[in-house]
C-alpha positions as CSV (number, residue, x, y, z in Angstrom):
1,M,0.0,0.0,0.0
2,T,1.2,3.5,-0.8
3,T,-0.3,6.6,0.6
4,D,0.3,10.0,-1.0
5,E,-0.2,11.9,2.2
6,A,2.7,10.2,4.0
7,R,4.6,9.3,0.8
8,V,5.3,6.0,2.4
9,E,4.9,2.4,1.4
10,I,3.5,0.0,3.9
11,R,4.7,-3.6,3.5
12,L,4.0,-6.8,5.3
13,L,7.0,-8.4,6.9
14,D,7.6,-11.6,5.0
15,A,10.3,-14.2,4.5
16,R,12.2,-11.9,2.2
17,F,12.8,-9.4,5.0
18,D,16.0,-10.1,6.9
19,D,17.2,-6.9,8.4
20,Y,16.0,-7.4,11.9
21,D,19.0,-5.4,13.2
22,A,17.7,-2.3,11.4
23,L,14.1,-3.0,12.7
24,L,15.4,-3.3,16.2
25,D,17.3,0.0,15.8
26,L,14.2,1.7,14.5
27,I,12.1,0.5,17.5
28,R,14.8,1.5,20.1
29,T,15.3,4.9,18.5
30,A,11.6,5.6,18.3
31,F,11.1,4.5,21.9
32,A,14.3,6.3,23.3
33,S,12.3,9.4,24.2
34,M,10.5,7.3,26.8
35,D,13.7,6.5,28.7
36,G,13.5,8.1,32.2
37,V,9.8,9.0,31.6
38,I,8.0,5.7,31.9
39,D,8.1,3.2,34.7
40,P,8.7,0.3,34.2
41,P,11.1,0.9,31.4
42,S,10.0,-0.1,27.8
43,S,10.1,-3.7,26.8
44,A,11.9,-2.5,23.7
45,H,15.1,-2.7,25.7
46,K,14.7,-6.5,26.0
47,L,14.1,-7.1,22.3
48,T,16.7,-8.8,20.1
49,P,16.8,-9.2,16.3
50,Q,16.0,-12.9,16.9
51,M,12.9,-12.0,19.0
52,L,11.7,-9.7,16.3
53,A,12.1,-12.4,13.6
54,E,10.1,-14.8,15.8
55,K,7.5,-12.1,16.4
56,A,7.2,-11.6,12.6
57,C,6.4,-15.4,12.3
58,T,3.6,-15.3,15.0
59,E,2.1,-11.9,14.4
60,I,1.5,-9.7,11.4
61,G,4.4,-7.3,10.9
62,L,4.2,-4.1,9.0
63,I,7.0,-1.8,8.0
64,A,6.9,1.6,6.5
65,V,9.5,2.5,3.9
66,S,10.2,5.4,1.6
67,P,9.2,4.6,-2.0
68,D,12.5,6.3,-3.1
69,Q,14.6,4.4,-0.5
70,P,12.8,1.1,0.2
71,E,15.7,-0.2,2.3
72,R,15.2,2.7,4.7
73,L,12.8,1.8,7.6
74,L,10.6,4.7,8.6
75,G,8.1,2.9,10.8
76,C,6.7,-0.4,12.0
77,A,3.9,-2.1,13.9
78,F,3.1,-5.7,15.0
79,L,-0.5,-6.8,14.8
80,R,-2.0,-9.7,16.8
81,P,-5.5,-10.9,16.0
82,E,-7.6,-11.5,19.2
83,A,-11.2,-12.7,19.6
84,E,-12.8,-9.4,18.7
85,A,-9.9,-7.0,18.1
86,L,-6.7,-6.5,16.3
87,Y,-4.0,-5.7,18.9
88,I,-1.4,-3.1,17.7
89,G,2.0,-3.4,19.4
90,K,5.4,-1.9,18.9
91,L,4.0,0.9,16.7
92,A,7.1,3.0,16.0
93,V,8.0,5.8,13.7
94,A,11.6,7.0,13.2
95,P,12.0,10.3,15.0
96,L,13.3,12.0,11.8
97,A,10.1,10.9,10.0
98,E,7.6,12.0,12.7
99,G,4.8,14.3,11.5
100,R,4.6,12.9,8.0
101,G,1.6,10.6,8.5
102,I,3.5,7.4,8.8
103,G,1.8,6.3,12.1
104,R,-1.6,7.1,10.5
105,A,-0.6,5.0,7.4
106,L,0.3,2.1,9.6
107,L,-3.0,2.3,11.5
108,M,-5.0,2.6,8.3
109,Q,-3.4,-0.6,7.1
110,A,-4.1,-2.2,10.5
111,E,-7.8,-1.2,10.0
112,R,-7.9,-2.9,6.6
113,I,-6.4,-6.1,8.0
114,A,-8.8,-6.1,10.9
115,Q,-11.8,-5.6,8.6
116,E,-10.5,-8.4,6.3
117,K,-10.4,-10.7,9.4
118,G,-13.9,-9.6,10.5
119,L,-12.6,-8.0,13.7
120,A,-14.8,-5.2,15.2
121,R,-12.1,-3.0,16.6
122,L,-8.4,-2.0,16.9
123,R,-6.8,-2.2,20.4
124,L,-3.6,-0.8,21.7
125,E,-1.9,0.1,25.0
126,T,0.2,3.2,25.8
127,R,1.9,4.2,29.0
128,I,0.1,6.4,31.5
129,E,2.9,9.0,31.4
130,L,2.7,9.4,27.6
131,T,-0.2,11.9,27.6
132,R,0.7,13.2,24.1
133,N,0.2,9.6,22.8
134,H,-3.3,9.5,24.5
135,Q,-4.2,12.7,22.6
136,V,-2.8,11.6,19.3
137,F,-4.6,8.2,19.5
138,A,-7.9,10.0,20.5
139,A,-7.6,12.3,17.5
140,W,-7.3,9.1,15.4
141,G,-10.6,7.7,16.8
142,F,-9.4,5.7,19.8
143,H,-11.0,6.0,23.2
144,R,-9.8,4.9,26.6
145,T,-11.2,1.5,27.6
146,A,-9.1,0.4,30.6
147,E,-6.3,1.2,32.9
148,N,-3.8,-1.5,33.7
149,A,-0.8,-2.1,36.0
150,H,2.3,-4.0,35.0
151,P,3.2,-7.0,37.3
152,G,4.7,-5.8,40.5
153,Y,3.1,-2.3,40.4
154,D,0.2,-1.2,42.5
155,R,-0.5,1.9,40.4
156,V,-1.8,2.4,36.8
157,T,1.1,2.1,34.4
158,S,-0.7,1.8,31.0
159,V,-3.9,2.9,29.3
160,E,-5.7,0.6,26.9
161,M,-7.4,2.3,24.0
162,S,-9.8,1.0,21.4
163,K,-11.1,2.1,18.1
164,P,-14.4,0.6,16.8
165,L,-14.5,-0.2,13.1
166,S,-17.6,0.2,11.0
């Protein structure tokens, strides 16, 4: 899928993809601004290229690339079908590409996949401290559905958000 607004191509991760080092670098770079802000720290710190390759086999991986430089990763997301929703995890956009509609393009592709699978909504989680993310996802049609605590925490650490699909 190519979107003119973002001037980005969204591709499924498939057997031809082999640069999991670059994918890990994208995720860690995109999530770096959370360091020292969120508690507990991001699980992105625990990821390895091998873990991402395994994730791509068990989930639906999306990557965003520039049509002019298809080897340059601009964003990614991992999608996991659930009973009624498509869960969106590790949604990441390269900091230098923020504000170009790449996150929206990834979410639009996730919507199409959810609809193809007959799922009623998209679901994601974001950290309680990341209020800007809450606002961005709300502007994209998501609403807060739950507050959760990571294991070992007695306070809310993440917000679950959902977007119904028509």
